[in-house]
N, C-alpha and C positions, 0 to 999 in steps of 0.2 A: 504494500500500500504506500502510495506517495505521501509526503508530508502534507501537501495541500488537501488531499482527500481525508487524511487523518484529522486535520484541524476542522474541516467542514463538518465531519461526522461528530466530532467531539463537542463542537459548539452548537450545532443546529439540529443534529439528528436525535431521534428517539427510537430505541430498539423495539421492534414489534415482535420479532421471533426469529427462530432458526429452523432449518430443515435437516433432514437426515444426512445431507451431504456436508453440513457444516457452514452453509451459506447463511449470512445474517441479513435480515430485512429491516429497513429503517423507513421512517417517515419524518417529515419536517415538524419540529416542535412548534406549537402555537398555530396560528392561522393568519395568513397574509390577507389583507383587505382586497388586494388586486387579484389574487389567484382564485379561480373558480374551484380548482381541485387541489387537494393537499399533495405535495410532492412525495413520491415514494421511490425507493431505490434498493438495490441489492449489492452487498459486498461479497464476492465469491471467495470461497476458500480454495486456494491454489490458483490455477490458470482460469481467467475469465471465459467461461463456456456457458452460453445461454441455454444449451440443451440440458444442463444440469439443474434447471429450475423445475420443481414438481408442479403439476397442474394446479393444485390449490393455491400455491404462491404466485403462479403466473396470472391466475384470475385476479388476485389482489393487486399485483403490480400494474395491471392494465385496467384497473377501475371497474372490473366486471362485478365484483362484490365489495361491500364496504369494510367488512372485517375478514381477516384471514380465516380460512376454513380449517377445521380440525382434520388432520389427515385420516384418523380412524373413522370419522363420521362420513367422509366422502369416498373412501377407497372401497370398491366392491371386493368381495371375497375372491373373485376370479382374477383380479388384476395382479400381475407379477411386478416385482421390484424393477425399477429402471436400471439398465446396465450401460 
């Protein structure tokens, strides 16, 4: 992580959760008067690879859902672990 990213996350980010890959998901603290939506982002563990974002967190990042979904609640019994 670069120093600029570290400072931005430390000053303005609020940790929302992590996934099974170790990725951390953040949102902007507070609410901007100009922004219609709250800024959301992910910090990848290891190399930045977008295919390592689980579907429940992808939906949250792209404003499909307001709150992150619980993985156990959304994962059907037939779904295999992502490789």
